PQR file of N, CA, C, O and H, with PARSE charges and radii, in Angstrom:
ATOM      1  N   MET A   1     120.395  97.161  87.723 -0.4000 1.5000
ATOM      2  CA  MET A   1     119.209  98.118  87.130 -0.0000 2.0000
ATOM      3  C   MET A   1     118.592  96.573  85.744  0.5500 1.7000
ATOM      4  O   MET A   1     119.355  95.796  85.169 -0.5500 1.4000
ATOM      5  N   GLU A   2     117.725  96.603  85.673 -0.4000 1.5000
ATOM      6  CA  GLU A   2     117.012  95.451  84.849 -0.0000 2.0000
ATOM      7  C   GLU A   2     116.773  96.026  83.341  0.5500 1.7000
ATOM      8  O   GLU A   2     117.026  97.195  83.048 -0.5500 1.4000
ATOM      9  H   GLU A   2     117.105  97.234  86.140  0.4000 1.0000
ATOM     10  N   THR A   3     116.444  95.419  82.756 -0.4000 1.5000
ATOM     11  CA  THR A   3     115.784  95.568  81.697 -0.0000 2.0000
ATOM     12  C   THR A   3     114.744  95.755  81.242  0.5500 1.7000
ATOM     13  O   THR A   3     113.773  95.286  81.835 -0.5500 1.4000
ATOM     14  H   THR A   3     116.238  94.470  82.994  0.4000 1.0000
ATOM     15  N   HIS A   4     114.581  96.397  80.198 -0.4000 1.5000
ATOM     16  CA  HIS A   4     112.784  96.893  79.862 -0.0000 2.0000
ATOM     17  C   HIS A   4     111.848  95.212  79.739  0.5500 1.7000
ATOM     18  O   HIS A   4     110.680  94.913  79.988 -0.5500 1.4000
ATOM     19  H   HIS A   4     115.370  96.778  79.716  0.4000 1.0000
ATOM     20  N   ILE A   5     112.954  94.468  79.273 -0.4000 1.5000
ATOM     21  CA  ILE A   5     112.009  92.753  79.225 -0.0000 2.0000
ATOM     22  C   ILE A   5     111.965  92.250  79.952  0.5500 1.7000
ATOM     23  O   ILE A   5     110.972  91.522  79.962 -0.5500 1.4000
ATOM     24  H   ILE A   5     113.902  94.711  79.071  0.4000 1.0000
ATOM     25  N   ARG A   6     112.876  92.131  81.153 -0.4000 1.5000
ATOM     26  CA  ARG A   6     112.724  92.020  82.493 -0.0000 2.0000
ATOM     27  C   ARG A   6     111.094  92.437  83.141  0.5500 1.7000
ATOM     28  O   ARG A   6     110.135  91.796  83.570 -0.5500 1.4000
ATOM     29  H   ARG A   6     113.683  92.722  81.145  0.4000 1.0000
ATOM     30  N   SER A   7     111.405  93.781  82.939 -0.4000 1.5000
ATOM     31  CA  SER A   7     110.217  94.667  83.873 -0.0000 2.0000
ATOM     32  C   SER A   7     109.077  94.211  83.025  0.5500 1.7000
ATOM     33  O   SER A   7     108.105  94.131  83.777 -0.5500 1.4000
ATOM     34  H   SER A   7     112.184  94.302  82.590  0.4000 1.0000
ATOM     35  N   ILE A   8     108.700  93.834  81.667 -0.4000 1.5000
ATOM     36  CA  ILE A   8     107.916  93.655  80.968 -0.0000 2.0000
ATOM     37  C   ILE A   8     106.958  92.334  81.437  0.5500 1.7000
ATOM     38  O   ILE A   8     105.741  92.154  81.430 -0.5500 1.4000
ATOM     39  H   ILE A   8     109.489  93.898  81.056  0.4000 1.0000
ATOM     40  N   THR A   9     108.245  91.407  81.894 -0.4000 1.5000
ATOM     41  CA  THR A   9     107.759  89.535  81.818 -0.0000 2.0000
ATOM     42  C   THR A   9     107.287  90.035  83.723  0.5500 1.7000
ATOM     43  O   THR A   9     106.191  89.856  84.256 -0.5500 1.4000
ATOM     44  H   THR A   9     109.234  91.553  81.900  0.4000 1.0000
ATOM     45  N   LYS A  10     108.110  90.450  84.139 -0.4000 1.5000
ATOM     46  CA  LYS A  10     107.406  90.728  85.191 -0.0000 2.0000
ATOM     47  C   LYS A  10     106.229  91.243  85.839  0.5500 1.7000
ATOM     48  O   LYS A  10     105.724  90.844  86.889 -0.5500 1.4000
ATOM     49  H   LYS A  10     109.000  90.595  83.706  0.4000 1.0000
ATOM     50  N   SER A  11     105.724  92.505  84.825 -0.4000 1.5000
ATOM     51  CA  SER A  11     104.401  92.739  84.910 -0.0000 2.0000
ATOM     52  C   SER A  11     103.334  91.995  84.333  0.5500 1.7000
ATOM     53  O   SER A  11     102.144  91.983  84.648 -0.5500 1.4000
ATOM     54  H   SER A  11     106.134  92.829  83.972  0.4000 1.0000
ATOM     55  N   LEU A  12     103.984  91.334  83.377 -0.4000 1.5000
ATOM     56  CA  LEU A  12     102.709  90.614  82.808 -0.0000 2.0000
ATOM     57  C   LEU A  12     102.214  88.884  83.416  0.5500 1.7000
ATOM     58  O   LEU A  12     101.167  88.259  83.253 -0.5500 1.4000
ATOM     59  H   LEU A  12     104.950  91.344  83.121  0.4000 1.0000
ATOM     60  N   THR A  13     103.281  88.591  84.026 -0.4000 1.5000
ATOM     61  CA  THR A  13     103.050  87.339  85.578 -0.0000 2.0000
ATOM     62  C   THR A  13     102.802  88.147  86.331  0.5500 1.7000
ATOM     63  O   THR A  13     101.611  87.911  86.130 -0.5500 1.4000
ATOM     64  H   THR A  13     104.132  89.099  84.158  0.4000 1.0000
ATOM     65  N   TRP A  14     102.760  89.249  87.352 -0.4000 1.5000
ATOM     66  CA  TRP A  14     101.942  89.517  87.906 -0.0000 2.0000
ATOM     67  C   TRP A  14     100.877  89.588  87.374  0.5500 1.7000
ATOM     68  O   TRP A  14      99.931  88.817  87.537 -0.5500 1.4000
ATOM     69  H   TRP A  14     103.727  89.441  87.516  0.4000 1.0000
ATOM     70  N   ARG A  15     100.924  90.417  86.764 -0.4000 1.5000
ATOM     71  CA  ARG A  15      98.925  90.680  86.258 -0.0000 2.0000
ATOM     72  C   ARG A  15      98.745  89.223  85.885  0.5500 1.7000
ATOM     73  O   ARG A  15      97.828  89.031  86.684 -0.5500 1.4000
ATOM     74  H   ARG A  15     101.692  91.043  86.632  0.4000 1.0000
ATOM     75  N   ILE A  16      98.852  88.402  85.475 -0.4000 1.5000
ATOM     76  CA  ILE A  16      98.260  87.254  85.229 -0.0000 2.0000
ATOM     77  C   ILE A  16      97.598  86.503  86.673  0.5500 1.7000
ATOM     78  O   ILE A  16      96.454  86.097  86.877 -0.5500 1.4000
ATOM     79  H   ILE A  16      99.597  88.558  84.827  0.4000 1.0000
ATOM     80  N   PHE A  17      98.460  86.503  87.305 -0.4000 1.5000
ATOM     81  CA  PHE A  17      97.787  86.172  88.573 -0.0000 2.0000
ATOM     82  C   PHE A  17      97.177  86.939  89.314  0.5500 1.7000
ATOM     83  O   PHE A  17      96.917  86.379  90.379 -0.5500 1.4000
ATOM     84  H   PHE A  17      99.390  86.833  87.139  0.4000 1.0000
ATOM     85  N   GLY A  18      96.703  88.303  89.245 -0.4000 1.5000
ATOM     86  CA  GLY A  18      95.475  89.085  89.368 -0.0000 2.0000
ATOM     87  C   GLY A  18      94.384  89.058  88.602  0.5500 1.7000
ATOM     88  O   GLY A  18      93.318  89.552  88.971 -0.5500 1.4000
ATOM     89  H   GLY A  18      96.915  88.758  88.380  0.4000 1.0000
ATOM     90  N   LEU A  19      94.558  88.471  87.451 -0.4000 1.5000
ATOM     91  CA  LEU A  19      93.601  88.374  86.438 -0.0000 2.0000
ATOM     92  C   LEU A  19      93.226  87.174  87.200  0.5500 1.7000
ATOM     93  O   LEU A  19      92.104  87.197  87.706 -0.5500 1.4000
ATOM     94  H   LEU A  19      95.423  88.071  87.151  0.4000 1.0000
ATOM     95  N   VAL A  20      93.984  86.089  87.385 -0.4000 1.5000
ATOM     96  CA  VAL A  20      92.967  84.940  87.545 -0.0000 2.0000
ATOM     97  C   VAL A  20      92.553  85.188  89.196  0.5500 1.7000
ATOM     98  O   VAL A  20      91.818  84.258  89.529 -0.5500 1.4000
ATOM     99  H   VAL A  20      94.895  86.071  86.974  0.4000 1.0000
ATOM    100  N   PHE A  21      92.702  85.800  89.933 -0.4000 1.5000
ATOM    101  CA  PHE A  21      92.080  86.163  91.328 -0.0000 2.0000
ATOM    102  C   PHE A  21      90.762  86.780  91.250  0.5500 1.7000
ATOM    103  O   PHE A  21      89.663  86.376  91.631 -0.5500 1.4000
ATOM    104  H   PHE A  21      93.299  86.555  89.662  0.4000 1.0000
ATOM    105  N   THR A  22      91.247  88.210  90.474 -0.4000 1.5000
ATOM    106  CA  THR A  22      89.867  88.932  90.120 -0.0000 2.0000
ATOM    107  C   THR A  22      88.588  88.418  89.613  0.5500 1.7000
ATOM    108  O   THR A  22      87.417  88.683  89.881 -0.5500 1.4000
ATOM    109  H   THR A  22      92.139  88.539  90.164  0.4000 1.0000
ATOM    110  N   PHE A  23      89.218  87.520  88.718 -0.4000 1.5000
ATOM    111  CA  PHE A  23      88.331  86.530  87.681 -0.0000 2.0000
ATOM    112  C   PHE A  23      87.514  86.024  88.838  0.5500 1.7000
ATOM    113  O   PHE A  23      86.416  86.533  89.065 -0.5500 1.4000
ATOM    114  H   PHE A  23      90.170  87.304  88.500  0.4000 1.0000
ATOM    115  N   MET A  24      88.080  84.861  89.728 -0.4000 1.5000
ATOM    116  CA  MET A  24      87.198  83.913  90.599 -0.0000 2.0000
ATOM    117  C   MET A  24      87.023  84.703  91.321  0.5500 1.7000
ATOM    118  O   MET A  24      85.797  84.594  91.349 -0.5500 1.4000
ATOM    119  H   MET A  24      88.972  84.448  89.545  0.4000 1.0000
ATOM    120  N   ILE A  25      87.418  86.189  92.607 -0.4000 1.5000
ATOM    121  CA  ILE A  25      86.531  86.886  93.313 -0.0000 2.0000
ATOM    122  C   ILE A  25      84.901  87.072  92.361  0.5500 1.7000
ATOM    123  O   ILE A  25      83.801  86.636  92.699 -0.5500 1.4000
ATOM    124  H   ILE A  25      88.414  86.278  92.585  0.4000 1.0000
ATOM    125  N   GLY A  26      85.255  87.854  91.132 -0.4000 1.5000
ATOM    126  CA  GLY A  26      83.970  88.343  90.361 -0.0000 2.0000
ATOM    127  C   GLY A  26      82.697  87.454  90.214  0.5500 1.7000
ATOM    128  O   GLY A  26      81.517  87.648  90.505 -0.5500 1.4000
ATOM    129  H   GLY A  26      86.148  88.209  90.858  0.4000 1.0000
ATOM    130  N   TRP A  27      83.525  86.162  89.523 -0.4000 1.5000
ATOM    131  CA  TRP A  27      82.590  84.757  89.299 -0.0000 2.0000
ATOM    132  C   TRP A  27      81.920  84.673  90.705  0.5500 1.7000
ATOM    133  O   TRP A  27      80.693  84.593  90.745 -0.5500 1.4000
ATOM    134  H   TRP A  27      84.484  86.005  89.286  0.4000 1.0000
ATOM    135  N   LEU A  28      82.671  84.687  91.907 -0.4000 1.5000
ATOM    136  CA  LEU A  28      81.949  84.465  92.999 -0.0000 2.0000
ATOM    137  C   LEU A  28      80.964  85.356  93.809  0.5500 1.7000
ATOM    138  O   LEU A  28      80.112  85.026  94.634 -0.5500 1.4000
ATOM    139  H   LEU A  28      83.668  84.752  91.875  0.4000 1.0000
ATOM    140  N   VAL A  29      81.226  86.248  93.465 -0.4000 1.5000
ATOM    141  CA  VAL A  29      80.186  87.536  93.884 -0.0000 2.0000
ATOM    142  C   VAL A  29      79.109  87.816  93.257  0.5500 1.7000
ATOM    143  O   VAL A  29      78.071  88.022  93.887 -0.5500 1.4000
ATOM    144  H   VAL A  29      81.918  86.516  92.795  0.4000 1.0000
ATOM    145  N   THR A  30      79.156  87.879  91.826 -0.4000 1.5000
ATOM    146  CA  THR A  30      78.422  87.363  90.753 -0.0000 2.0000
ATOM    147  C   THR A  30      77.606  86.438  90.654  0.5500 1.7000
ATOM    148  O   THR A  30      76.398  86.612  90.497 -0.5500 1.4000
ATOM    149  H   THR A  30      79.999  87.711  91.314  0.4000 1.0000
ATOM    150  N   GLY A  31      78.168  85.345  90.733 -0.4000 1.5000
ATOM    151  CA  GLY A  31      77.333  84.397  89.749 -0.0000 2.0000
ATOM    152  C   GLY A  31      77.508  84.313  88.341  0.5500 1.7000
ATOM    153  O   GLY A  31      77.146  83.421  87.573 -0.5500 1.4000
ATOM    154  H   GLY A  31      79.149  85.203  90.860  0.4000 1.0000
ATOM    155  N   SER A  32      78.157  85.440  88.101 -0.4000 1.5000
ATOM    156  CA  SER A  32      77.906  84.955  86.153 -0.0000 2.0000
ATOM    157  C   SER A  32      79.386  85.001  85.539  0.5500 1.7000
ATOM    158  O   SER A  32      79.845  86.109  85.262 -0.5500 1.4000
ATOM    159  H   SER A  32      78.451  86.164  88.725  0.4000 1.0000
ATOM    160  N   LEU A  33      80.065  83.983  85.338 -0.4000 1.5000
ATOM    161  CA  LEU A  33      81.094  83.447  84.424 -0.0000 2.0000
ATOM    162  C   LEU A  33      81.845  84.729  83.739  0.5500 1.7000
ATOM    163  O   LEU A  33      82.990  85.156  83.888 -0.5500 1.4000
ATOM    164  H   LEU A  33      79.691  83.083  85.563  0.4000 1.0000
ATOM    165  N   LYS A  34      80.926  85.106  83.057 -0.4000 1.5000
ATOM    166  CA  LYS A  34      81.165  86.571  82.018 -0.0000 2.0000
ATOM    167  C   LYS A  34      80.823  87.525  82.569  0.5500 1.7000
ATOM    168  O   LYS A  34      80.959  88.366  81.680 -0.5500 1.4000
ATOM    169  H   LYS A  34      79.996  84.759  82.936  0.4000 1.0000
ATOM    170  N   LEU A  35      80.301  88.269  83.801 -0.4000 1.5000
ATOM    171  CA  LEU A  35      80.702  89.407  84.517 -0.0000 2.0000
ATOM    172  C   LEU A  35      82.214  89.163  85.183  0.5500 1.7000
ATOM    173  O   LEU A  35      83.158  89.940  85.040 -0.5500 1.4000
ATOM    174  H   LEU A  35      80.190  87.586  84.524  0.4000 1.0000
ATOM    175  N   GLY A  36      82.242  87.894  85.954 -0.4000 1.5000
ATOM    176  CA  GLY A  36      83.572  87.724  86.402 -0.0000 2.0000
ATOM    177  C   GLY A  36      84.867  88.028  85.168  0.5500 1.7000
ATOM    178  O   GLY A  36      85.801  88.813  85.331 -0.5500 1.4000
ATOM    179  H   GLY A  36      81.476  87.262  86.071  0.4000 1.0000
ATOM    180  N   LEU A  37      84.676  87.372  84.211 -0.4000 1.5000
ATOM    181  CA  LEU A  37      85.807  87.140  83.065 -0.0000 2.0000
ATOM    182  C   LEU A  37      85.705  88.896  82.580  0.5500 1.7000
ATOM    183  O   LEU A  37      86.715  89.339  82.033 -0.5500 1.4000
ATOM    184  H   LEU A  37      83.918  86.734  84.079  0.4000 1.0000
ATOM    185  N   THR A  38      84.859  89.582  82.721 -0.4000 1.5000
ATOM    186  CA  THR A  38      84.980  90.671  82.199 -0.0000 2.0000
ATOM    187  C   THR A  38      85.251  91.804  82.943  0.5500 1.7000
ATOM    188  O   THR A  38      85.270  92.952  82.500 -0.5500 1.4000
ATOM    189  H   THR A  38      84.038  89.222  83.165  0.4000 1.0000
ATOM    190  N   LEU A  39      85.517  91.365  84.393 -0.4000 1.5000
ATOM    191  CA  LEU A  39      86.032  92.435  85.611 -0.0000 2.0000
ATOM    192  C   LEU A  39      87.256  92.319  85.360  0.5500 1.7000
ATOM    193  O   LEU A  39      87.998  93.270  85.115 -0.5500 1.4000
ATOM    194  H   LEU A  39      85.502  90.432  84.753  0.4000 1.0000
ATOM    195  N   GLY A  40      87.796  90.390  85.418 -0.4000 1.5000
ATOM    196  CA  GLY A  40      89.376  90.203  85.519 -0.0000 2.0000
ATOM    197  C   GLY A  40      90.098  90.719  84.530  0.5500 1.7000
ATOM    198  O   GLY A  40      91.256  91.046  84.791 -0.5500 1.4000
ATOM    199  H   GLY A  40      87.193  89.617  85.617  0.4000 1.0000
ATOM    200  N   LEU A  41      89.403  90.969  82.729 -0.4000 1.5000
ATOM    201  CA  LEU A  41      90.076  91.616  81.959 -0.0000 2.0000
ATOM    202  C   LEU A  41      90.197  93.240  82.044  0.5500 1.7000
ATOM    203  O   LEU A  41      91.232  93.898  81.945 -0.5500 1.4000
ATOM    204  H   LEU A  41      88.463  90.704  82.517  0.4000 1.0000
ATOM    205  N   LEU A  42      89.135  93.620  82.210 -0.4000 1.5000
ATOM    206  CA  LEU A  42      89.505  95.113  82.845 -0.0000 2.0000
ATOM    207  C   LEU A  42      90.659  95.111  84.149  0.5500 1.7000
ATOM    208  O   LEU A  42      91.663  95.820  84.085 -0.5500 1.4000
ATOM    209  H   LEU A  42      88.294  93.085  82.290  0.4000 1.0000
ATOM    210  N   ASP A  43      90.482  94.564  84.873 -0.4000 1.5000
ATOM    211  CA  ASP A  43      91.920  94.831  85.688 -0.0000 2.0000
ATOM    212  C   ASP A  43      92.844  94.494  85.384  0.5500 1.7000
ATOM    213  O   ASP A  43      93.634  95.168  86.044 -0.5500 1.4000
ATOM    214  H   ASP A  43      89.666  93.989  84.925  0.4000 1.0000
ATOM    215  N   PHE A  44      93.650  93.528  84.479 -0.4000 1.5000
ATOM    216  CA  PHE A  44      94.293  93.500  84.113 -0.0000 2.0000
ATOM    217  C   PHE A  44      94.657  94.482  83.054  0.5500 1.7000
ATOM    218  O   PHE A  44      95.845  94.742  82.865 -0.5500 1.4000
ATOM    219  H   PHE A  44      93.008  92.980  83.943  0.4000 1.0000
ATOM    220  N   PHE A  45      93.938  94.914  82.516 -0.4000 1.5000
ATOM    221  CA  PHE A  45      94.667  95.620  81.507 -0.0000 2.0000
ATOM    222  C   PHE A  45      94.614  97.257  81.753  0.5500 1.7000
ATOM    223  O   PHE A  45      94.961  98.114  80.941 -0.5500 1.4000
ATOM    224  H   PHE A  45      92.973  94.703  82.669  0.4000 1.0000
ATOM    225  N   SER A  46      94.255  97.400  82.666 -0.4000 1.5000
ATOM    226  CA  SER A  46      94.100  99.158  83.607 -0.0000 2.0000
ATOM    227  C   SER A  46      95.351  98.686  83.966  0.5500 1.7000
ATOM    228  O   SER A  46      96.304  99.117  83.317 -0.5500 1.4000
ATOM    229  H   SER A  46      93.973  96.704  83.326  0.4000 1.0000
ATOM    230  N   LYS A  47      95.577  97.817  84.946 -0.4000 1.5000
ATOM    231  CA  LYS A  47      97.016  97.818  86.218 -0.0000 2.0000
ATOM    232  C   LYS A  47      98.033  96.881  85.239  0.5500 1.7000
ATOM    233  O   LYS A  47      98.813  96.265  85.965 -0.5500 1.4000
ATOM    234  H   LYS A  47      94.803  97.467  85.474  0.4000 1.0000
ATOM    235  N   LEU A  48      98.206  96.656  84.107 -0.4000 1.5000
ATOM    236  CA  LEU A  48      99.324  96.272  83.784 -0.0000 2.0000
ATOM    237  C   LEU A  48     100.033  97.427  83.153  0.5500 1.7000
ATOM    238  O   LEU A  48     101.082  97.461  83.798 -0.5500 1.4000
ATOM    239  H   LEU A  48      97.572  97.157  83.518  0.4000 1.0000
ATOM    240  N   GLY A  49     100.069  98.122  82.521 -0.4000 1.5000
ATOM    241  CA  GLY A  49     100.633  99.670  82.576 -0.0000 2.0000
ATOM    242  C   GLY A  49     100.985 100.392  82.937  0.5500 1.7000
ATOM    243  O   GLY A  49     101.730 101.179  82.353 -0.5500 1.4000
ATOM    244  H   GLY A  49      99.217  98.094  81.998  0.4000 1.0000
ATOM    245  N   THR A  50     100.427 100.501  84.643 -0.4000 1.5000
ATOM    246  CA  THR A  50     100.417 100.854  85.575 -0.0000 2.0000
ATOM    247  C   THR A  50     101.409 100.441  86.659  0.5500 1.7000
ATOM    248  O   THR A  50     101.973 101.179  87.467 -0.5500 1.4000
ATOM    249  H   THR A  50      99.822  99.862  85.118  0.4000 1.0000
ATOM    250  N   PHE A  51     101.520  99.004  86.506 -0.4000 1.5000
ATOM    251  CA  PHE A  51     102.093  98.096  87.201 -0.0000 2.0000
ATOM    252  C   PHE A  51     103.812  98.385  86.495  0.5500 1.7000
ATOM    253  O   PHE A  51     104.805  98.375  87.222 -0.5500 1.4000
ATOM    254  H   PHE A  51     101.062  98.405  85.850  0.4000 1.0000
ATOM    255  N   TYR A  52     103.873  98.607  85.113 -0.4000 1.5000
ATOM    256  CA  TYR A  52     105.236  98.649  84.351 -0.0000 2.0000
ATOM    257  C   TYR A  52     105.694  99.736  84.807  0.5500 1.7000
ATOM    258  O   TYR A  52     106.765  99.544  85.382 -0.5500 1.4000
ATOM    259  H   TYR A  52     103.066  98.615  84.522  0.4000 1.0000
ATOM    260  N   LEU A  53     105.311 100.963  84.809 -0.4000 1.5000
ATOM    261  CA  LEU A  53     105.588 102.425  85.209 -0.0000 2.0000
ATOM    262  C   LEU A  53     106.528 102.401  86.399  0.5500 1.7000
ATOM    263  O   LEU A  53     107.624 102.915  86.623 -0.5500 1.4000
ATOM    264  H   LEU A  53     104.441 101.119  84.342  0.4000 1.0000
ATOM    265  N   HIS A  54     105.498 101.425  87.249 -0.4000 1.5000
ATOM    266  CA  HIS A  54     105.735 102.002  89.065 -0.0000 2.0000
ATOM    267  C   HIS A  54     107.177 101.351  89.135  0.5500 1.7000
ATOM    268  O   HIS A  54     108.104 101.936  89.695 -0.5500 1.4000
ATOM    269  H   HIS A  54     104.608 101.007  87.067  0.4000 1.0000
ATOM    270  N   GLU A  55     107.315 100.153  88.558 -0.4000 1.5000
ATOM    271  CA  GLU A  55     108.778  99.358  87.967 -0.0000 2.0000
ATOM    272  C   GLU A  55     109.625 100.277  87.919  0.5500 1.7000
ATOM    273  O   GLU A  55     110.546 100.472  88.712 -0.5500 1.4000
ATOM    274  H   GLU A  55     106.563  99.677  88.103  0.4000 1.0000
ATOM    275  N   ARG A  56     109.330 100.913  86.930 -0.4000 1.5000
ATOM    276  CA  ARG A  56     110.294 101.766  86.143 -0.0000 2.0000
ATOM    277  C   ARG A  56     110.832 102.845  87.183  0.5500 1.7000
ATOM    278  O   ARG A  56     112.019 103.096  87.391 -0.5500 1.4000
ATOM    279  H   ARG A  56     108.582 100.754  86.286  0.4000 1.0000
ATOM    280  N   LEU A  57     109.962 103.311  87.667 -0.4000 1.5000
ATOM    281  CA  LEU A  57     110.105 104.816  88.624 -0.0000 2.0000
ATOM    282  C   LEU A  57     111.088 104.104  89.563  0.5500 1.7000
ATOM    283  O   LEU A  57     112.285 104.353  89.423 -0.5500 1.4000
ATOM    284  H   LEU A  57     108.997 103.107  87.498  0.4000 1.0000
ATOM    285  N   TRP A  58     110.761 103.397  90.337 -0.4000 1.5000
ATOM    286  CA  TRP A  58     111.776 102.837  91.370 -0.0000 2.0000
ATOM    287  C   TRP A  58     112.898 102.072  91.344  0.5500 1.7000
ATOM    288  O   TRP A  58     113.564 101.654  92.291 -0.5500 1.4000
ATOM    289  H   TRP A  58     109.788 103.195  90.451  0.4000 1.0000
ATOM    290  N   MET A  59     113.135 101.842  89.496 -0.4000 1.5000
ATOM    291  CA  MET A  59     114.407 101.627  89.133 -0.0000 2.0000
ATOM    292  C   MET A  59     115.391 103.297  89.332  0.5500 1.7000
ATOM    293  O   MET A  59     116.544 103.296  89.761 -0.5500 1.4000
ATOM    294  H   MET A  59     112.594 102.182  88.727  0.4000 1.0000
ATOM    295  N   LYS A  60     114.823 104.282  89.021 -0.4000 1.5000
ATOM    296  CA  LYS A  60     115.322 105.589  89.440 -0.0000 2.0000
ATOM    297  C   LYS A  60     116.147 105.689  90.637  0.5500 1.7000
ATOM    298  O   LYS A  60     117.360 105.875  90.728 -0.5500 1.4000
ATOM    299  H   LYS A  60     113.886 104.283  88.672  0.4000 1.0000
ATOM    300  N   ILE A  61     114.945 105.473  91.858 -0.4000 1.5000
ATOM    301  CA  ILE A  61     115.555 105.718  93.173 -0.0000 2.0000
ATOM    302  C   ILE A  61     116.263 104.418  93.213  0.5500 1.7000
ATOM    303  O   ILE A  61     116.181 103.255  92.817 -0.5500 1.4000
ATOM    304  H   ILE A  61     113.959 105.322  91.784  0.4000 1.0000
ATOM    305  N   ARG A  62     117.312 105.570  94.188 -0.4000 1.5000
ATOM    306  CA  ARG A  62     118.861 104.565  94.530 -0.0000 2.0000
ATOM    307  C   ARG A  62     118.691 104.106  96.021  0.5500 1.7000
ATOM    308  O   ARG A  62     119.507 103.275  96.421 -0.5500 1.4000
ATOM    309  H   ARG A  62     117.378 106.514  94.509  0.4000 1.0000
ATOM    310  N   TRP A  63     117.442 104.681  97.144 -0.4000 1.5000
ATOM    311  CA  TRP A  63     117.245 104.317  98.007 -0.0000 2.0000
ATOM    312  C   TRP A  63     117.046 103.066  98.369  0.5500 1.7000
ATOM    313  O   TRP A  63     116.168 102.521  97.701 -0.5500 1.4000
ATOM    314  H   TRP A  63     116.779 105.355  96.819  0.4000 1.0000
ATOM    315  N   GLY A  64     117.605 102.315  99.294 -0.4000 1.5000
ATOM    316  CA  GLY A  64     117.171 100.863  99.758 -0.0000 2.0000
ATOM    317  C   GLY A  64     118.207  99.969  99.137  0.5500 1.7000
ATOM    318  O   GLY A  64     118.331  98.817  99.554 -0.5500 1.4000
ATOM    319  H   GLY A  64     118.318 102.758  99.837  0.4000 1.0000
ATOM    320  N   ARG A  65     118.991 100.454  98.119 -0.4000 1.5000
ATOM    321  CA  ARG A  65     119.694  99.425  97.322 -0.0000 2.0000
ATOM    322  C   ARG A  65     121.428  99.011  97.640  0.5500 1.7000
ATOM    323  O   ARG A  65     122.196  99.708  98.303 -0.5500 1.4000
ATOM    324  H   ARG A  65     118.890 101.390  97.780  0.4000 1.0000
ATOM    325  N   LEU A  66     121.627  98.234  97.243 -0.4000 1.5000
ATOM    326  CA  LEU A  66     123.335  97.677  97.594 -0.0000 2.0000
ATOM    327  C   LEU A  66     123.963  97.803  96.731  0.5500 1.7000
ATOM    328  O   LEU A  66     123.272  97.551  95.744 -0.5500 1.4000
ATOM    329  H   LEU A  66     121.004  97.669  96.704  0.4000 1.0000
ATOM    330  N   ASP A  67     125.013  98.081  96.432 -0.4000 1.5000
ATOM    331  CA  ASP A  67     125.956  98.057  95.281 -0.0000 2.0000
ATOM    332  C   ASP A  67     126.922  96.812  95.174  0.5500 1.7000
ATOM    333  O   ASP A  67     127.856  96.443  95.886 -0.5500 1.4000
ATOM    334  H   ASP A  67     125.574  98.285  97.234  0.4000 1.0000
ATOM    335  N   GLY A  68     126.407  96.346  94.128 -0.4000 1.5000
ATOM    336  CA  GLY A  68     127.017  94.740  94.478 -0.0000 2.0000
ATOM    337  C   GLY A  68     128.644  95.094  94.349  0.5500 1.7000
ATOM    338  O   GLY A  68     129.303  94.064  94.209 -0.5500 1.4000
ATOM    339  H   GLY A  68     125.648  96.645  93.550  0.4000 1.0000
ATOM    340  N   ALA A  69     129.085  95.771  94.356 -0.4000 1.5000
ATOM    341  CA  ALA A  69     130.624  95.727  94.182 -0.0000 2.0000
ATOM    342  C   ALA A  69     131.170  95.832  95.480  0.5500 1.7000
ATOM    343  O   ALA A  69     132.243  95.246  95.621 -0.5500 1.4000
ATOM    344  H   ALA A  69     128.549  96.608  94.469  0.4000 1.0000
ATOM    345  N   THR A  70     130.647  96.514  96.624 -0.4000 1.5000
ATOM    346  CA  THR A  70     130.682  96.765  97.460 -0.0000 2.0000
ATOM    347  C   THR A  70     130.055  95.929  98.949  0.5500 1.7000
ATOM    348  O   THR A  70     130.439  96.281 100.064 -0.5500 1.4000
ATOM    349  H   THR A  70     129.775  96.990  96.510  0.4000 1.0000
ATOM    350  N   VAL A  71     129.117  94.869  98.759 -0.4000 1.5000
ATOM    351  CA  VAL A  71     128.621  93.899  99.433 -0.0000 2.0000
ATOM    352  C   VAL A  71     129.637  92.985  99.724  0.5500 1.7000
ATOM    353  O   VAL A  71     130.243  92.555  98.743 -0.5500 1.4000
ATOM    354  H   VAL A  71     128.805  94.583  97.854  0.4000 1.0000
ATOM    355  N   THR A  72     129.968  92.590 100.801 -0.4000 1.5000
ATOM    356  CA  THR A  72     130.974  91.355 101.592 -0.0000 2.0000
ATOM    357  C   THR A  72     130.210  90.723 101.642  0.5500 1.7000
ATOM    358  O   THR A  72     130.350  89.607 101.142 -0.5500 1.4000
ATOM    359  H   THR A  72     129.475  92.940 101.598  0.4000 1.0000
ATOM    360  N   ASP A  73     128.889  91.113 102.317 -0.4000 1.5000
ATOM    361  CA  ASP A  73     128.011  89.926 103.544 -0.0000 2.0000
ATOM    362  C   ASP A  73     126.776  89.354 102.264  0.5500 1.7000
ATOM    363  O   ASP A  73     126.449  90.161 101.394 -0.5500 1.4000
ATOM    364  H   ASP A  73     128.775  92.020 102.723  0.4000 1.0000
ATOM    365  N   PRO A  74     126.247  88.110 102.267 -0.5600 1.5000
ATOM    366  CA  PRO A  74     125.570  87.622 101.199  0.2800 2.0000
ATOM    367  C   PRO A  74     124.239  88.006 101.511  0.5500 1.7000
ATOM    368  O   PRO A  74     123.400  88.177 100.626 -0.5500 1.4000
ATOM    369  N   GLY A  75     124.011  88.144 102.661 -0.4000 1.5000
ATOM    370  CA  GLY A  75     122.623  88.560 103.583 -0.0000 2.0000
ATOM    371  C   GLY A  75     122.193  89.901 104.109  0.5500 1.7000
ATOM    372  O   GLY A  75     121.174  90.179 104.742 -0.5500 1.4000
ATOM    373  H   GLY A  75     124.693  88.004 103.380  0.4000 1.0000
ATOM    374  N   ALA A  76     123.360  90.814 103.645 -0.4000 1.5000
ATOM    375  CA  ALA A  76     123.333  91.708 103.614 -0.0000 2.0000
ATOM    376  C   ALA A  76     122.083  92.585 102.867  0.5500 1.7000
ATOM    377  O   ALA A  76     121.650  92.227 101.771 -0.5500 1.4000
ATOM    378  H   ALA A  76     124.187  90.588 103.131  0.4000 1.0000
ATOM    379  N   GLY A  77     121.601  93.664 103.516 -0.4000 1.5000
ATOM    380  CA  GLY A  77     120.161  93.995 103.187 -0.0000 2.0000
ATOM    381  C   GLY A  77     118.856  93.387 103.481  0.5500 1.7000
ATOM    382  O   GLY A  77     117.833  94.071 103.449 -0.5500 1.4000
ATOM    383  H   GLY A  77     121.952  93.955 104.406  0.4000 1.0000
ATOM    384  N   ILE A  78     118.843  92.119 103.769 -0.4000 1.5000
ATOM    385  CA  ILE A  78     117.962  91.523 104.460 -0.0000 2.0000
ATOM    386  C   ILE A  78     117.237  91.770 105.919  0.5500 1.7000
ATOM    387  O   ILE A  78     116.386  90.979 106.327 -0.5500 1.4000
ATOM    388  H   ILE A  78     119.674  91.564 103.795  0.4000 1.0000
TER
END
């Protein structure tokens, strides 16, 4: 189980990577630094909340999880 702060931190760091890449692509495609930054920021804020929700929903799904107490092989599940 993850804490809310861990999910929030993962969401923020993932979106920062996305912001940088979206900004660079927007800038290269349009040739406008301002438009590239605008696209990057719109993308950042629109996806930040949805990623957090996605993470929290997946926390409720047991499929594919290994119970740490019963795992004897550290490579199990890989």
